[in-house]
C-alpha positions as CSV (number, residue, x, y, z in Angstrom):
1,X,69.9,150.5,98.7
2,X,66.4,149.2,100.9
3,X,62.5,148.3,100.4
4,X,59.5,149.0,102.4
5,X,57.5,146.0,103.3
6,X,53.6,146.1,104.2
7,X,52.8,144.4,107.2
8,X,49.0,143.3,106.3
9,X,48.2,141.7,109.7
10,X,48.9,145.5,111.4
11,X,48.4,147.1,108.6
12,X,52.1,149.4,108.9
13,X,54.8,149.9,106.9
14,X,58.5,148.8,107.9
15,X,61.5,150.3,106.2
16,X,64.8,148.5,107.4
17,X,67.8,150.5,106.8
18,X,71.7,150.0,108.2
19,X,74.6,151.5,108.0
20,X,78.8,150.9,108.7
21,X,79.0,152.7,111.7
22,X,83.2,151.9,111.5
23,X,84.2,153.2,108.0
24,X,86.6,154.9,109.1
25,X,89.1,152.0,111.0
26,X,90.3,149.9,108.5
27,X,90.0,146.8,111.2
28,X,86.6,147.1,111.6
29,X,85.3,149.2,108.4
30,X,83.2,146.7,107.2
31,X,82.1,144.5,110.4
32,X,80.8,146.9,112.1
33,X,76.8,147.5,111.4
34,X,73.9,149.3,112.6
35,X,70.6,147.9,111.8
36,X,67.2,150.5,112.0
37,X,63.9,149.9,111.6
38,X,61.3,152.9,110.3
39,X,57.5,152.9,110.3
40,X,54.8,154.0,108.9
41,X,51.1,154.0,108.3
42,X,51.4,154.8,104.7
43,X,54.4,154.4,101.7
44,X,55.3,158.0,101.8
45,X,55.6,158.5,105.6
46,X,55.4,160.1,107.5
47,X,58.4,157.5,109.2
48,X,59.7,156.7,112.7
49,X,62.2,154.6,114.0
50,X,61.4,152.2,116.1
51,X,64.7,149.7,116.4
52,X,68.2,149.9,116.4
53,X,70.8,147.5,117.3
54,X,74.3,147.4,116.6
55,X,76.1,144.6,115.6
56,X,79.7,143.7,115.2
57,X,82.1,141.8,114.2
58,X,78.6,140.9,111.7
59,X,78.6,143.4,108.9
60,X,75.5,142.9,107.9
61,X,73.9,145.0,104.7
62,X,70.8,145.3,102.4
63,X,68.3,143.8,105.2
64,X,64.8,142.8,103.3
65,X,61.3,140.9,105.0
66,X,60.3,139.1,102.5
67,X,56.2,138.1,103.2
68,X,56.2,134.5,103.5
69,X,58.1,134.5,106.5
70,X,55.7,136.7,108.2
71,X,53.6,135.1,110.5
72,X,50.0,135.0,110.4
73,X,49.0,137.6,112.9
74,X,52.1,140.1,111.6
75,X,54.2,140.1,115.1
76,X,57.4,137.4,113.9
77,X,58.4,138.0,111.0
78,X,62.4,136.9,109.3
79,X,64.9,139.9,108.2
80,X,67.4,138.2,105.6
81,X,70.2,140.2,104.7
82,X,74.1,139.1,103.9
83,X,76.9,139.2,105.3
84,X,80.8,140.4,105.9
85,X,81.7,140.0,102.0
86,X,85.6,140.2,103.3
87,X,85.9,137.4,105.8
88,X,88.3,134.9,103.7
89,X,87.9,132.2,106.6
90,X,85.2,130.5,105.9
91,X,84.6,128.6,108.4
92,X,84.9,131.9,109.8
93,X,82.9,133.9,107.3
94,X,79.6,135.6,107.7
95,X,79.0,136.3,103.9
96,X,76.2,134.9,102.4
97,X,72.4,134.5,102.7
98,X,71.8,135.0,107.5
99,X,67.9,135.2,108.4
100,X,67.3,136.6,112.1
101,X,64.4,136.5,113.7
102,X,62.1,139.5,114.9
103,X,59.3,139.9,117.1
104,X,57.4,142.6,116.9
105,X,55.3,144.3,120.3
106,X,51.9,145.9,119.5
107,X,49.9,148.6,121.7
């Protein structure tokens, strides 16, 4: 599940997307993620990919961009997401609410 987020100062819509990259590997299935970010000038698109990043061992999912955490010019924002829900050891667990800072370049 994903959402569309309007970055008002830049007048752009961003749609964060995610997928697990190793579903065929029992050891890495929920521990490797690709986050993808799409942009559009209208909420209905057309959408274009502007950034993709792989993470491992963090099994991130369901990224969101809360409007409260977008700076006044729209170039710095925070991605909220949840982490690997299969980790039993709380000392190394990624499960919970995580925030990743994202800087947006314009031009």
